[in-house]
N, C-alpha and C positions, 0 to 999 in steps of 0.2 A: 154406439150410444153417443149421441150428440149432446154437448153441453157447453156452457160458458161460465167461468167463475168471475164474479165481480171484483173489482179492485179492492174494495173494503174488506172482502173476505180473505184475500191473500194477506193483506197487511195485518189484519187481526190474528190470523192463524200463526203467522211468523212471529208477530210481537208476543203473543201468548206463549209460544214455544220457547222463545228466547228468555222472556221474563220469568218463566217458571223453571228454567234450567237451574240445576243445583249450584253451578258456578256463579251465575248471575245473582241468585238469592244470597249466596255467601258474601259477594261484594257489597250488595245493598245493605246487608246486615252489618257489615263492618263500617260502612258510612254512617248508619244509624247509631251504632255504638260510639263512634267517634263524636257524633253530634251531641249525644247525651253526655258523654264524658267531658266535653268542653264546657258544659253547663256547671260543672263542679270546679272549674278553675277560678282563680282570683277574679274579682269583679271586673277589672279592666280587660281580662283575657277572655271573658265569656263570649264576647262577640265572635271569637274564633269558631263557635258552634255554627255560625252562618255558612261557612265554607262547606263542611261535610253535609249539612242539610241541603244546601244548594245542589251539590252533586247527587245526593239521594233523590231529589225531585227531578233534576234535569236528565238523569240517566234514562228513565222510561220514555221521556219525551223525545230524546235524541234517537233512541232505538226506533220509535214510531216513524220519525222523519226519515231515517235511513231506509226503512223498508218501503215507505211511500215512494221515495225516489227510485228505489230498485224496481218496484212494480211499474212505475211510470216509464222507466227506461227499457223495459222488456215487454214488447207487445205480445209475444207468444203466450204470456201468462193469461192475458184477458181476451185473446183471440177466441172465436168460436172454434171448438175442436171436437173430434170424435175419439173415443177410446175403444180400442179393440184389445181383447185379452184372451189368452189361452192358458193352459196349465203351465206353460213354460215362459211365456213372454207377455209384455204389454206394449202397445203401440199407441202413442198420442199423435193424432194427425190434425194439422191445422190447414189453413187456406193455401199456404205455400211452403209447408215444412212437415217433416215427419220425424218423430223421436221414438225409437224402439229400443227396449231393454229387457233383460231377463229379470224374473222375479227376485233372484238372489241378490240383485243390486239394492234391495230394500231390507232393512232390519226389522221392520214391523209395520203394523197397521193399527191405527186408532180411529175412533169415529165418535160423532155426536149425533144428534137427531137429524141433522141435515147433510153432513159431509163425511167422507172418508178422508183420512190423512195418512198418506204413505210416507214412511220415514226412511230416507236413503241411508245406506251404509256409511258413506264417507262425506256426507254433507249434512249440516245440521238443519237445513230448511226442508220442510215437508212439501209433498205434492198434495194438492187439494182437489177432490173430485166430488161433485154433488151427488147425493143418493138419488135425487129425482131423475138422473140420467139412466138409472137401472130399473128393471122390473124387480119385484121381490125375489124371484128365482135367480136373477143375475146378481143381485146383492149377495145372496148366500154363496153362490159360486165364487164371486170375487173374494169374499172372506176366506173361503176354503183354500183357494189358490194362494192368497197372501200368507196364510198360516203354514202352508206346506211349500214354501218358496224354495227350499233346498232340494226338493226331489225333482 
């Protein structure tokens, strides 16, 4: 199954995965609480609310910029590639590279209307695979293999 994932899709998937992470949401919530708390300080100290509010707003922008730089520096992500998969393995094959791994290297699979997202065991960033690269039968087989990755 041949496919290519656009730069914007990688950035959006990784950004969303990071920003909706429980730890990230906790930190952003703490910054928001600090910003609101500073509003109750003495008049001359209320300006301190600007600092946590700044970090609250700057965090998501910085994460986006980080992932944009990461995608731009790794051409394998946006290379045209082919996915080959069996009950036990997946192989991603590009123009001058091949990356093969067992299903058990992934802890889960999620999906939306257009993409599959494979979540690795030891890395927080998902692999993105467009559903249009599969026939409906292959999509179902892919889901089955991902769900039974330990067997």
